Phi, psi and omega in degrees: 000132183271166181298335180290311178299323176300303179309321177300308178301314174304316181300321177296334182251016186286348186280125187296315180301317176297323185287322177297323174297312181302311184297316177301320183291321181298317181297330180282346189274142177279323180248103178296346185258008179297142176277079175243162186272126166290323167210187185293337185249352179227127179271163175296332175302316181289321177298313177301324183295307186289326177295313182298318178298318179297312181302312182301312180302309181294325178294317180292329179291327176278357179060044175250141174277172175297324180297314184286327173295312180300321174301319182286339182260347176081035180231165181287148178296328174300329181289321177295319176301311181304317179300308187295332180265008176077018185281326179202171175264161170289152175291152186309322177291331182284332183298319180299309183289325174297311183300313184301314177303316185273359174075029174237170167278151183307315182293337177289345173289340182248016183237000000 
């Protein structure tokens, strides 16, 4: 996926109301990495990619290693690595803590 495509996808989900609905839908799923469509134009895989890019960027701005972030969240470093590489989402309860540690609102992790 090119940077231009990522920006296009981010623009499609920039509406806060839509993001709140997407976050609620994500929280309802038992398996957060299922390949289902969030809408007709964005798949969970694409959303995973945006989520991962944002976490990595925000983590680096805070000068945190994956290991330090994982420790603060009570998860394994490999879990943070999976998030950053778009392999899976954080569990809903971790999303709130993750956003707080990175200094953003939950919906901002997905835009």
